[in-house]
C-alpha positions in Angstrom: 177.4 79.7 1.3 175.5 82.4 3.1 176.4 86.0 2.5 177.4 86.6 6.1 180.0 83.9 5.8 181.9 86.2 3.4 182.3 89.0 5.9 182.9 87.1 9.2 184.0 83.6 10.4 181.0 83.3 12.7 182.6 80.9 15.1 179.9 80.1 17.7 182.3 80.5 20.7 183.2 84.0 19.5 179.7 85.2 18.8 176.9 86.7 20.9 173.6 84.9 21.3 170.2 86.2 22.0 167.6 83.7 23.1 169.6 80.9 21.6 170.1 82.6 18.2 173.6 83.4 17.1 174.3 86.9 15.9 175.1 87.1 12.1 178.6 88.2 12.9 181.1 87.4 15.7 181.5 89.7 18.7 184.5 91.6 17.3 182.8 92.2 13.9 179.6 93.3 15.8 181.7 95.9 17.6 183.4 96.9 14.4 180.2 97.4 12.4 178.6 99.3 15.3 181.7 101.5 15.5 181.4 102.2 11.8 177.7 103.1 12.0 178.2 105.3 15.1 180.9 107.3 13.5 179.0 107.7 10.2 176.0 109.0 12.1 178.2 111.3 14.2 180.0 112.7 11.2 176.7 113.3 9.4 175.4 115.5 12.2 178.5 117.2 13.5 181.4 118.9 11.7 184.7 117.0 12.0 188.0 118.8 11.5 190.2 116.1 9.9 193.8 116.8 10.8 196.9 114.8 11.7 196.0 114.6 15.3 192.7 112.9 14.4 194.5 110.6 12.0 196.9 109.6 14.8 193.9 109.0 17.1 192.3 106.8 14.4 195.4 104.7 14.2 195.6 104.3 17.9 192.0 103.2 18.0 192.8 100.4 15.5 195.9 99.1 17.3 194.0 97.3 20.2 191.9 95.3 17.7 194.9 94.3 15.6 196.9 93.3 18.7 194.0 91.3 20.2 193.2 89.5 17.0 196.8 88.8 16.1 197.8 87.5 19.5 194.8 85.4 19.6 195.5 84.0 16.2 199.3 83.4 16.6 199.5 82.4 20.3 197.5 80.3 22.8 196.0 83.4 24.3 192.2 83.3 24.5 190.2 86.5 24.5 186.6 86.8 25.7 183.6 88.2 23.8 183.5 91.4 25.8 187.1 92.3 25.0 186.5 91.3 21.4 183.5 93.6 21.2 185.3 96.5 22.8 188.4 96.2 20.6 186.1 95.8 17.6 184.2 98.9 18.5 187.4 100.9 18.9 188.7 99.5 15.6 185.5 100.3 13.8 185.6 103.9 15.0 189.3 104.2 14.1 188.9 102.6 10.7 186.0 104.9 9.7 187.8 108.0 11.0 190.9 106.9 9.1 189.0 106.3 5.8 187.0 109.6 6.0 190.2 111.5 6.9 192.0 110.1 3.8 189.0 110.9 1.7 189.0 114.4 3.1 192.8 114.9 2.4 192.5 113.6 -1.1 189.4 115.8 -1.8 191.1 119.1 -0.6 194.3 118.5 -2.5 
């Protein structure tokens, strides 16, 4: 088993391809990991005031990814790779904000 199989299902119909080569992760995971990286870079260079409003925003950013993934899993609804990527990107940003905010709140208390 390849290491990438442990972090993503890699279904070809749900993955991006460049010149016939499949991305190592699906489109939703691609967006998710890009969102994580973007926020980590942003938080490194800019001060972020973690508060309940930001925690609420993080939760709201995660919701579309959960709804898209869950409805696709449990119903006959089919999503497309663009929507998967966008919801993954929002989810990655929200997840990283959420984790860093929890870390911040634990650290200051």
